[in-house]
C-alpha positions in Angstrom: 96.2 -70.4 -15.4 99.2 -68.1 -15.8 101.0 -67.6 -19.1 104.3 -69.5 -19.4 107.3 -67.2 -19.8 109.4 -69.8 -21.6 107.7 -72.4 -23.8 107.8 -75.9 -22.3 109.8 -78.3 -24.3 109.2 -82.0 -24.3 112.3 -84.2 -23.8 111.6 -85.8 -27.2 112.1 -82.4 -28.9 115.5 -82.1 -27.1 116.4 -85.7 -28.3 115.5 -84.8 -31.9 116.9 -81.2 -32.1 120.0 -81.6 -29.9 121.0 -85.1 -30.7 119.5 -86.9 -33.6 119.5 -84.0 -36.2 123.0 -82.7 -35.4 124.5 -86.2 -35.3 122.6 -87.2 -38.4 121.0 -90.2 -36.7 117.6 -91.4 -37.8 115.0 -92.4 -35.3 115.1 -95.9 -36.7 118.9 -96.1 -36.4 118.7 -95.0 -32.8 116.0 -97.5 -32.0 118.0 -100.3 -33.5 121.2 -99.2 -31.7 119.5 -99.1 -28.3 117.4 -102.2 -29.0 113.9 -100.7 -28.6 111.0 -100.7 -31.0 111.2 -97.8 -33.5 107.7 -96.7 -32.5 109.0 -95.9 -29.0 111.6 -93.4 -30.3 109.0 -91.9 -32.7 106.4 -91.4 -29.9 109.1 -89.8 -27.7 110.2 -87.4 -30.5 106.5 -86.6 -31.2 105.9 -85.8 -27.5 103.4 -88.6 -27.2 105.5 -90.7 -24.8 107.8 -89.9 -21.9 111.3 -91.1 -21.4 111.2 -94.0 -18.9 114.1 -95.2 -16.7 114.7 -98.0 -19.2 114.9 -95.6 -22.2 117.0 -93.1 -20.2 119.6 -95.8 -19.4 119.7 -96.9 -23.0 120.1 -93.3 -24.3 122.8 -92.6 -21.8 124.7 -95.7 -22.8 124.4 -94.8 -26.5 125.2 -91.0 -26.3 127.7 -91.3 -23.5 125.6 -89.2 -21.1 124.0 -90.1 -17.8 120.6 -91.5 -17.4 119.7 -88.9 -14.7 120.0 -86.1 -17.2 117.3 -87.7 -19.4 115.1 -88.4 -16.4 115.5 -84.8 -15.1 114.3 -83.5 -18.5 111.2 -85.8 -18.3 110.5 -85.0 -14.6 110.8 -81.3 -15.2 108.4 -81.5 -18.1 105.9 -83.7 -16.2 106.0 -81.4 -13.1 105.2 -78.4 -15.2 102.3 -80.0 -17.0 100.9 -81.4 -13.7 101.3 -78.1 -12.0 99.2 -76.4 -14.7 96.6 -79.1 -14.4 96.2 -78.9 -10.7 96.9 -75.2 -10.3 93.5 -74.5 -8.6 93.9 -77.3 -6.1 97.5 -76.1 -5.3 96.3 -72.6 -4.8 93.8 -73.8 -2.1 96.6 -75.5 -0.1 97.8 -73.4 2.9 101.5 -73.7 3.6 102.4 -75.5 6.8 103.4 -72.4 8.7 100.0 -70.8 8.0 97.9 -73.9 8.5 99.8 -75.2 11.5 97.7 -73.3 14.1 94.5 -74.7 12.5 95.9 -78.3 12.4 97.7 -78.6 15.6 95.7 -81.7 16.4 97.4 -83.5 13.5 100.8 -83.3 15.3 99.4 -84.9 18.5 
């Protein structure tokens, strides 16, 4: 496994450091404002839970952002974590242009 050049940041840390702390909003206040259980926000901030479509839509409505930005943060994080977990399997996959001569029968 290769060393990461830039530390991977969970979207919950971004929520906390870039939104909650600067705006002086508690996790509890955010949860109540977007009508979700406080535990959900706490688990997101602690990196124990991801941002779902439902939560992204609620965060976007509250902060005046767009849901896709929140989902992109989560998808990027998930992709990086998964890439590390399956790195060996990915390394064994031959790109199509290299494997195509060996697998021509698949196209027929």
